[in-house]
TORKOL-4160 file (C-alpha; in steps of 0.2 Angstrom, whole numbers, padded with zeros to 4 digits, m for minus):
257
<pt num="1" X="m0086" Y="m0122" Z="m0332"/>
<pt num="2" X="m0091" Y="m0104" Z="m0329"/>
<pt num="3" X="m0108" Y="m0096" Z="m0327"/>
<pt num="4" X="m0108" Y="m0079" Z="m0335"/>
<pt num="5" X="m0118" Y="m0064" Z="m0327"/>
<pt num="6" X="m0122" Y="m0046" Z="m0331"/>
<pt num="7" X="m0109" Y="m0033" Z="m0323"/>
<pt num="8" X="m0109" Y="m0035" Z="m0305"/>
<pt num="9" X="m0101" Y="m0028" Z="m0289"/>
<pt num="10" X="m0091" Y="m0034" Z="m0274"/>
<pt num="11" X="m0096" Y="m0028" Z="m0257"/>
<pt num="12" X="m0088" Y="m0026" Z="m0240"/>
<pt num="13" X="m0095" Y="m0031" Z="m0223"/>
<pt num="14" X="m0088" Y="m0014" Z="m0217"/>
<pt num="15" X="m0101" Y="m0001" Z="m0219"/>
<pt num="16" X="m0088" Y="0013" Z="m0222"/>
<pt num="17" X="m0082" Y="0004" Z="m0238"/>
<pt num="18" X="m0093" Y="0006" Z="m0253"/>
<pt num="19" X="m0097" Y="m0008" Z="m0266"/>
<pt num="20" X="m0085" Y="m0008" Z="m0281"/>
<pt num="21" X="m0089" Y="m0012" Z="m0299"/>
<pt num="22" X="m0083" Y="m0029" Z="m0304"/>
<pt num="23" X="m0078" Y="m0026" Z="m0322"/>
<pt num="24" X="m0065" Y="m0040" Z="m0325"/>
<pt num="25" X="m0065" Y="m0059" Z="m0324"/>
<pt num="26" X="m0051" Y="m0067" Z="m0313"/>
<pt num="27" X="m0048" Y="m0086" Z="m0317"/>
<pt num="28" X="m0038" Y="m0086" Z="m0301"/>
<pt num="29" X="m0053" Y="m0083" Z="m0290"/>
<pt num="30" X="m0066" Y="m0088" Z="m0303"/>
<pt num="31" X="m0076" Y="m0072" Z="m0301"/>
<pt num="32" X="m0079" Y="m0055" Z="m0307"/>
<pt num="33" X="m0067" Y="m0042" Z="m0299"/>
<pt num="34" X="m0063" Y="m0024" Z="m0299"/>
<pt num="35" X="m0048" Y="m0020" Z="m0311"/>
<pt num="36" X="m0031" Y="m0022" Z="m0305"/>
<pt num="37" X="m0037" Y="m0030" Z="m0288"/>
<pt num="38" X="m0027" Y="m0042" Z="m0278"/>
<pt num="39" X="m0036" Y="m0057" Z="m0270"/>
<pt num="40" X="m0030" Y="m0071" Z="m0259"/>
<pt num="41" X="m0041" Y="m0086" Z="m0264"/>
<pt num="42" X="m0045" Y="m0099" Z="m0250"/>
<pt num="43" X="m0058" Y="m0113" Z="m0250"/>
<pt num="44" X="m0068" Y="m0119" Z="m0235"/>
<pt num="45" X="m0080" Y="m0134" Z="m0237"/>
<pt num="46" X="m0094" Y="m0132" Z="m0224"/>
<pt num="47" X="m0100" Y="m0149" Z="m0228"/>
<pt num="48" X="m0083" Y="m0156" Z="m0222"/>
<pt num="49" X="m0088" Y="m0152" Z="m0204"/>
<pt num="50" X="m0105" Y="m0160" Z="m0206"/>
<pt num="51" X="m0109" Y="m0178" Z="m0201"/>
<pt num="52" X="m0119" Y="m0191" Z="m0211"/>
<pt num="53" X="m0135" Y="m0183" Z="m0205"/>
<pt num="54" X="m0129" Y="m0165" Z="m0209"/>
<pt num="55" X="m0126" Y="m0160" Z="m0191"/>
<pt num="56" X="m0112" Y="m0147" Z="m0191"/>
<pt num="57" X="m0097" Y="m0148" Z="m0179"/>
<pt num="58" X="m0098" Y="m0129" Z="m0175"/>
<pt num="59" X="m0083" Y="m0127" Z="m0164"/>
<pt num="60" X="m0072" Y="m0136" Z="m0177"/>
<pt num="61" X="m0080" Y="m0125" Z="m0191"/>
<pt num="62" X="m0077" Y="m0109" Z="m0181"/>
<pt num="63" X="m0058" Y="m0113" Z="m0179"/>
<pt num="64" X="m0057" Y="m0117" Z="m0198"/>
<pt num="65" X="m0065" Y="m0100" Z="m0202"/>
<pt num="66" X="m0053" Y="m0091" Z="m0191"/>
<pt num="67" X="m0038" Y="m0100" Z="m0198"/>
<pt num="68" X="m0044" Y="m0095" Z="m0216"/>
<pt num="69" X="m0044" Y="m0077" Z="m0211"/>
<pt num="70" X="m0027" Y="m0078" Z="m0202"/>
<pt num="71" X="m0019" Y="m0088" Z="m0216"/>
<pt num="72" X="m0026" Y="m0076" Z="m0230"/>
<pt num="73" X="m0019" Y="m0061" Z="m0220"/>
<pt num="74" X="m0002" Y="m0068" Z="m0219"/>
<pt num="75" X="m0002" Y="m0073" Z="m0238"/>
<pt num="76" X="m0005" Y="m0054" Z="m0242"/>
<pt num="77" X="0012" Y="m0050" Z="m0235"/>
<pt num="78" X="0021" Y="m0066" Z="m0242"/>
<pt num="79" X="0014" Y="m0065" Z="m0260"/>
<pt num="80" X="0024" Y="m0057" Z="m0274"/>
<pt num="81" X="0012" Y="m0048" Z="m0285"/>
<pt num="82" X="0014" Y="m0047" Z="m0304"/>
<pt num="83" X="0010" Y="m0029" Z="m0307"/>
<pt num="84" X="0013" Y="m0013" Z="m0296"/>
<pt num="85" X="m0006" Y="m0008" Z="m0297"/>
<pt num="86" X="m0010" Y="m0025" Z="m0290"/>
<pt num="87" X="0003" Y="m0024" Z="m0277"/>
<pt num="88" X="m0004" Y="m0008" Z="m0271"/>
<pt num="89" X="m0021" Y="m0015" Z="m0271"/>
<pt num="90" X="m0015" Y="m0029" Z="m0259"/>
<pt num="91" X="m0008" Y="m0016" Z="m0247"/>
<pt num="92" X="m0023" Y="m0005" Z="m0248"/>
<pt num="93" X="m0038" Y="m0017" Z="m0247"/>
<pt num="94" X="m0030" Y="m0034" Z="m0241"/>
<pt num="95" X="m0044" Y="m0043" Z="m0250"/>
<pt num="96" X="m0048" Y="m0062" Z="m0246"/>
<pt num="97" X="m0059" Y="m0073" Z="m0257"/>
<pt num="98" X="m0064" Y="m0087" Z="m0245"/>
<pt num="99" X="m0075" Y="m0098" Z="m0256"/>
<pt num="100" X="m0089" Y="m0106" Z="m0244"/>
<pt num="101" X="m0094" Y="m0122" Z="m0252"/>
<pt num="102" X="m0105" Y="m0137" Z="m0248"/>
<pt num="103" X="m0122" Y="m0130" Z="m0245"/>
<pt num="104" X="m0132" Y="m0142" Z="m0255"/>
<pt num="105" X="m0122" Y="m0156" Z="m0248"/>
<pt num="106" X="m0128" Y="m0152" Z="m0231"/>
<pt num="107" X="m0146" Y="m0151" Z="m0236"/>
<pt num="108" X="m0144" Y="m0167" Z="m0245"/>
<pt num="109" X="m0137" Y="m0176" Z="m0230"/>
<pt num="110" X="m0151" Y="m0169" Z="m0219"/>
<pt num="111" X="m0164" Y="m0177" Z="m0230"/>
<pt num="112" X="m0175" Y="m0162" Z="m0230"/>
<pt num="113" X="m0185" Y="m0153" Z="m0244"/>
<pt num="114" X="m0173" Y="m0141" Z="m0252"/>
<pt num="115" X="m0188" Y="m0131" Z="m0258"/>
<pt num="116" X="m0195" Y="m0129" Z="m0241"/>
<pt num="117" X="m0195" Y="m0112" Z="m0233"/>
<pt num="118" X="m0189" Y="m0119" Z="m0216"/>
<pt num="119" X="m0174" Y="m0127" Z="m0225"/>
<pt num="120" X="m0170" Y="m0110" Z="m0232"/>
<pt num="121" X="m0172" Y="m0102" Z="m0215"/>
<pt num="122" X="m0161" Y="m0115" Z="m0207"/>
<pt num="123" X="m0147" Y="m0113" Z="m0220"/>
<pt num="124" X="m0148" Y="m0094" Z="m0220"/>
<pt num="125" X="m0145" Y="m0095" Z="m0201"/>
<pt num="126" X="m0129" Y="m0105" Z="m0204"/>
<pt num="127" X="m0123" Y="m0094" Z="m0218"/>
<pt num="128" X="m0126" Y="m0078" Z="m0208"/>
<pt num="129" X="m0116" Y="m0086" Z="m0194"/>
<pt num="130" X="m0102" Y="m0092" Z="m0205"/>
<pt num="131" X="m0100" Y="m0074" Z="m0213"/>
<pt num="132" X="m0101" Y="m0066" Z="m0196"/>
<pt num="133" X="m0087" Y="m0077" Z="m0189"/>
<pt num="134" X="m0075" Y="m0072" Z="m0203"/>
<pt num="135" X="m0080" Y="m0054" Z="m0202"/>
<pt num="136" X="m0078" Y="m0054" Z="m0183"/>
<pt num="137" X="m0060" Y="m0061" Z="m0185"/>
<pt num="138" X="m0056" Y="m0048" Z="m0198"/>
<pt num="139" X="m0062" Y="m0034" Z="m0185"/>
<pt num="140" X="m0052" Y="m0042" Z="m0171"/>
<pt num="141" X="m0036" Y="m0042" Z="m0182"/>
<pt num="142" X="m0039" Y="m0024" Z="m0186"/>
<pt num="143" X="m0040" Y="m0020" Z="m0168"/>
<pt num="144" X="m0024" Y="m0029" Z="m0164"/>
<pt num="145" X="m0013" Y="m0023" Z="m0179"/>
<pt num="146" X="m0021" Y="m0011" Z="m0191"/>
<pt num="147" X="m0036" Y="m0009" Z="m0202"/>
<pt num="148" X="m0035" Y="m0010" Z="m0221"/>
<pt num="149" X="m0028" Y="0007" Z="m0227"/>
<pt num="150" X="m0043" Y="0009" Z="m0239"/>
<pt num="151" X="m0052" Y="0015" Z="m0223"/>
<pt num="152" X="m0040" Y="0030" Z="m0221"/>
<pt num="153" X="m0041" Y="0034" Z="m0240"/>
<pt num="154" X="m0060" Y="0034" Z="m0238"/>
<pt num="155" X="m0059" Y="0045" Z="m0223"/>
<pt num="156" X="m0048" Y="0058" Z="m0232"/>
<pt num="157" X="m0061" Y="0059" Z="m0246"/>
<pt num="158" X="m0075" Y="0062" Z="m0233"/>
<pt num="159" X="m0065" Y="0076" Z="m0225"/>
<pt num="160" X="m0062" Y="0084" Z="m0242"/>
<pt num="161" X="m0081" Y="0085" Z="m0245"/>
<pt num="162" X="m0087" Y="0089" Z="m0227"/>
<pt num="163" X="m0073" Y="0101" Z="m0221"/>
<pt num="164" X="m0079" Y="0099" Z="m0203"/>
<pt num="165" X="m0071" Y="0094" Z="m0187"/>
<pt num="166" X="m0087" Y="0086" Z="m0181"/>
<pt num="167" X="m0087" Y="0075" Z="m0196"/>
<pt num="168" X="m0069" Y="0070" Z="m0193"/>
<pt num="169" X="m0073" Y="0065" Z="m0175"/>
<pt num="170" X="m0088" Y="0055" Z="m0181"/>
<pt num="171" X="m0078" Y="0046" Z="m0195"/>
<pt num="172" X="m0064" Y="0042" Z="m0182"/>
<pt num="173" X="m0077" Y="0035" Z="m0170"/>
<pt num="174" X="m0085" Y="0025" Z="m0184"/>
<pt num="175" X="m0068" Y="0018" Z="m0189"/>
<pt num="176" X="m0065" Y="0012" Z="m0171"/>
<pt num="177" X="m0082" Y="0004" Z="m0171"/>
<pt num="178" X="m0082" Y="m0006" Z="m0187"/>
<pt num="179" X="m0065" Y="m0006" Z="m0195"/>
<pt num="180" X="m0059" Y="m0022" Z="m0204"/>
<pt num="181" X="m0042" Y="m0029" Z="m0209"/>
<pt num="182" X="m0049" Y="m0035" Z="m0226"/>
<pt num="183" X="m0060" Y="m0025" Z="m0237"/>
<pt num="184" X="m0068" Y="m0042" Z="m0244"/>
<pt num="185" X="m0069" Y="m0059" Z="m0236"/>
<pt num="186" X="m0081" Y="m0071" Z="m0243"/>
<pt num="187" X="m0087" Y="m0078" Z="m0260"/>
<pt num="188" X="m0101" Y="m0091" Z="m0264"/>
<pt num="189" X="m0105" Y="m0100" Z="m0281"/>
<pt num="190" X="m0123" Y="m0101" Z="m0286"/>
<pt num="191" X="m0119" Y="m0119" Z="m0291"/>
<pt num="192" X="m0115" Y="m0124" Z="m0273"/>
<pt num="193" X="m0133" Y="m0124" Z="m0268"/>
<pt num="194" X="m0134" Y="m0141" Z="m0277"/>
<pt num="195" X="m0126" Y="m0157" Z="m0270"/>
<pt num="196" X="m0110" Y="m0159" Z="m0279"/>
<pt num="197" X="m0106" Y="m0174" Z="m0290"/>
<pt num="198" X="m0125" Y="m0176" Z="m0294"/>
<pt num="199" X="m0137" Y="m0170" Z="m0307"/>
<pt num="200" X="m0143" Y="m0153" Z="m0303"/>
<pt num="201" X="m0161" Y="m0155" Z="m0295"/>
<pt num="202" X="m0169" Y="m0138" Z="m0298"/>
<pt num="203" X="m0178" Y="m0139" Z="m0281"/>
<pt num="204" X="m0161" Y="m0134" Z="m0274"/>
<pt num="205" X="m0162" Y="m0117" Z="m0283"/>
<pt num="206" X="m0174" Y="m0111" Z="m0269"/>
<pt num="207" X="m0158" Y="m0110" Z="m0259"/>
<pt num="208" X="m0150" Y="m0097" Z="m0270"/>
<pt num="209" X="m0154" Y="m0083" Z="m0257"/>
<pt num="210" X="m0140" Y="m0090" Z="m0247"/>
<pt num="211" X="m0128" Y="m0081" Z="m0259"/>
<pt num="212" X="m0133" Y="m0064" Z="m0253"/>
<pt num="213" X="m0123" Y="m0067" Z="m0237"/>
<pt num="214" X="m0106" Y="m0067" Z="m0247"/>
<pt num="215" X="m0097" Y="m0052" Z="m0253"/>
<pt num="216" X="m0096" Y="m0058" Z="m0271"/>
<pt num="217" X="m0102" Y="m0072" Z="m0282"/>
<pt num="218" X="m0090" Y="m0085" Z="m0290"/>
<pt num="219" X="m0094" Y="m0097" Z="m0304"/>
<pt num="220" X="m0086" Y="m0114" Z="m0300"/>
<pt num="221" X="m0098" Y="m0128" Z="m0304"/>
<pt num="222" X="m0097" Y="m0146" Z="m0299"/>
<pt num="223" X="m0114" Y="m0152" Z="m0304"/>
<pt num="224" X="m0121" Y="m0159" Z="m0320"/>
<pt num="225" X="m0134" Y="m0149" Z="m0330"/>
<pt num="226" X="m0134" Y="m0160" Z="m0345"/>
<pt num="227" X="m0152" Y="m0165" Z="m0342"/>
<pt num="228" X="m0158" Y="m0146" Z="m0341"/>
<pt num="229" X="m0168" Y="m0139" Z="m0355"/>
<pt num="230" X="m0167" Y="m0121" Z="m0361"/>
<pt num="231" X="m0181" Y="m0116" Z="m0350"/>
<pt num="232" X="m0173" Y="m0124" Z="m0334"/>
<pt num="233" X="m0157" Y="m0114" Z="m0338"/>
<pt num="234" X="m0166" Y="m0098" Z="m0342"/>
<pt num="235" X="m0175" Y="m0099" Z="m0325"/>
<pt num="236" X="m0160" Y="m0102" Z="m0315"/>
<pt num="237" X="m0150" Y="m0088" Z="m0324"/>
<pt num="238" X="m0164" Y="m0076" Z="m0321"/>
<pt num="239" X="m0165" Y="m0080" Z="m0302"/>
<pt num="240" X="m0146" Y="m0078" Z="m0300"/>
<pt num="241" X="m0147" Y="m0062" Z="m0310"/>
<pt num="242" X="m0161" Y="m0055" Z="m0299"/>
<pt num="243" X="m0150" Y="m0058" Z="m0284"/>
<pt num="244" X="m0135" Y="m0049" Z="m0293"/>
<pt num="245" X="m0146" Y="m0034" Z="m0296"/>
<pt num="246" X="m0152" Y="m0033" Z="m0278"/>
<pt num="247" X="m0134" Y="m0034" Z="m0272"/>
<pt num="248" X="m0130" Y="m0020" Z="m0285"/>
<pt num="249" X="m0144" Y="m0009" Z="m0279"/>
<pt num="250" X="m0139" Y="m0012" Z="m0261"/>
<pt num="251" X="m0122" Y="m0006" Z="m0264"/>
<pt num="252" X="m0128" Y="0011" Z="m0270"/>
<pt num="253" X="m0137" Y="0014" Z="m0254"/>
<pt num="254" X="m0126" Y="0023" Z="m0241"/>
<pt num="255" X="m0125" Y="0013" Z="m0225"/>
<pt num="256" X="m0127" Y="0021" Z="m0208"/>
<pt num="257" X="m0113" Y="0021" Z="m0195"/>
């Protein structure tokens, strides 16, 4: 089942690539995406690397995250896309949708209060590390082979506006410093803050800020909300919508490089 949201954006971990309006729904990646965009969907269950007490095998998780980026990168070159515009987007942006799952399961195994601020801080630290790991791998691949061509396209637009050699030098230095191989990397579902296969306990909704670390929101749901009333659902929807609005507003602010 899907969780419908107001119009959204997808962002990039690279400060040189602006957020994009997500005006279509893609069943393949279960999220809102820009028109005619090409995505390689992958899934990584963070909880699969946690023991019964919720402790994470960090080295194994890091290897799995790196493998996701490497595999997704190869699949862009191996995939036959259905439309020329989508094929062009694959070449231009090399988008990955690595679905990061299992957040609520980890908290459940740890036996901690999901509504506790300390729990949120601990999980935010993990989510930040996970997203930084895939970002670093994308930057490494950009240095080893080539960055996504969208950076060159963005640079050409900057040069048209600025008409300045100094701006050209500044842009080239910025590209060397922050270039990525993939415009987008990670996605999270708001429903994954709940332990899977269980009735959704609204205390876990206090973990929703975790989703702000991802480049986009997906809508996959593996929890039951049959016991929720209208007020419960409305409150959850409003909290997710607030995060979406914050992400949209952040995408309108130019990043400094």
